[in-house]
C-alpha positions in Angstrom: 55.7 -51.4 31.4 52.0 -49.5 31.2 50.7 -48.3 28.0 47.6 -47.3 29.2 47.6 -44.1 31.8 47.0 -44.9 35.2 46.0 -43.9 39.0 47.9 -44.3 41.9 49.3 -42.9 45.1 52.6 -41.3 45.4 54.9 -40.1 48.2 56.7 -37.3 48.5 60.1 -37.5 47.7 63.3 -35.1 48.8 64.7 -33.5 45.6 67.7 -31.6 44.5 66.5 -28.9 41.6 67.6 -26.1 39.4 64.9 -24.3 38.7 64.6 -21.6 35.5 61.6 -19.7 33.7 63.2 -20.9 30.2 62.5 -20.1 26.4 61.6 -23.5 24.9 64.0 -23.5 22.4 66.9 -22.8 25.4 65.2 -26.0 27.0 68.1 -29.0 25.5 70.9 -26.3 26.8 69.5 -25.7 30.6 68.9 -29.5 30.8 72.7 -29.8 30.1 74.0 -27.2 32.0 72.1 -28.6 34.6 72.6 -32.4 34.8 76.3 -30.8 34.6 75.9 -29.2 37.8 74.0 -31.5 40.0 75.7 -34.1 40.2 79.1 -32.0 41.6 77.1 -30.5 43.8 75.4 -33.8 45.0 78.7 -35.4 45.2 80.5 -32.6 47.2 77.8 -32.6 49.6 78.3 -36.1 50.5 74.2 -36.5 49.2 73.3 -39.3 46.3 70.5 -39.3 43.5 68.5 -42.3 45.0 66.3 -42.3 41.7 66.2 -40.9 37.8 66.2 -37.5 36.8 63.2 -36.0 36.5 61.9 -32.3 35.7 58.9 -30.7 37.6 56.6 -28.4 35.7 54.6 -26.1 36.8 52.4 -25.6 34.0 52.7 -27.0 30.4 55.4 -26.0 28.7 54.1 -23.1 25.7 56.7 -20.3 24.4 58.3 -20.6 28.1 59.0 -23.3 30.3 58.8 -22.6 34.1 60.1 -25.7 35.4 62.9 -27.3 37.9 65.2 -30.4 37.0 67.3 -32.8 39.3 67.0 -35.8 41.5 65.6 -37.8 44.1 67.8 -37.4 46.8 68.7 -39.3 50.3 68.5 -35.9 52.0 67.9 -32.4 51.7 71.0 -30.6 49.8 72.2 -27.1 50.7 71.4 -24.0 48.5 74.8 -23.7 46.3 75.8 -23.3 42.7 71.7 -22.7 41.7 71.0 -26.2 43.4 68.4 -26.0 45.7 66.1 -28.3 47.9 62.7 -29.0 46.7 60.2 -31.9 46.9 57.9 -34.2 44.2 54.8 -33.8 46.0 52.4 -36.9 48.1 49.2 -37.3 46.7 47.0 -38.8 43.9 48.5 -39.0 40.1 47.9 -39.7 36.7 50.6 -41.7 35.6 51.6 -42.7 31.7 54.7 -44.1 30.1 55.4 -42.6 27.2 57.5 -45.0 24.8 60.0 -42.7 22.3 61.7 -40.0 21.7 61.3 -36.4 23.5 59.4 -34.8 20.2 56.6 -37.0 21.3 55.8 -35.8 24.3 53.8 -32.7 23.6 51.3 -35.7 22.3 52.0 -38.0 25.3 51.0 -35.1 27.3 47.9 -34.2 25.2 46.9 -37.9 25.3 46.9 -38.1 29.2 44.9 -35.1 29.8 42.2 -36.4 27.7 42.7 -39.4 30.0 42.1 -37.5 32.6 39.3 -35.1 31.6 37.0 -38.4 30.3 37.3 -39.6 33.6 36.1 -36.5 35.0 39.0 -36.3 37.3 41.0 -32.4 38.3 44.1 -32.1 37.1 46.5 -29.8 39.3 49.8 -27.5 38.4 53.3 -29.4 38.8 53.2 -32.1 36.8 56.6 -33.7 36.2 58.6 -36.1 33.9 60.8 -39.2 35.2 63.6 -40.2 33.0 63.5 -43.6 33.0 66.0 -44.3 30.3 69.2 -41.9 30.2 69.5 -40.8 27.0 73.0 -41.2 25.0 74.2 -39.8 21.7 74.7 -43.3 20.4 71.0 -44.6 20.8 68.1 -45.0 19.1 65.2 -42.6 20.3 62.9 -45.3 20.4 64.3 -47.1 22.9 63.7 -43.9 25.3 60.9 -44.1 28.0 59.6 -41.4 29.8 57.1 -41.7 33.0 54.5 -39.0 32.9 52.8 -37.9 36.6 50.2 -35.4 36.7 49.2 -34.3 40.0 45.0 -35.0 40.6 42.8 -33.1 43.1 
């Protein structure tokens, strides 16, 4: 597991998502609703998730978040119940794996931004988090692993 950011090339990945502009305080409820709806829609269409859940942000979270949450999938999904087809983009990204609870994500994103800036790289919009460890009510938040991906020009 990488403890330092790294530069990598990624391929475009088809996804099934629910998108929204959400008050920051409402993010947990948005995630819960989205991840309750997505599996049923995918199963009903015979579309298979092929990776961990993610959230893709159009911009850094402030008072609101402009995001889509979902799963990488084996083929495009048809629009249904707020679920639609999207993609994670191809290209060069700065990647960092955050170890610990979700409350530490703002600091982890800041660390990645500083790492990008220190190398004279140009960040683009559309950064995403991949939830490598599925959270559960009885787990220790220190065991969570979240992969941060920031597209670069």
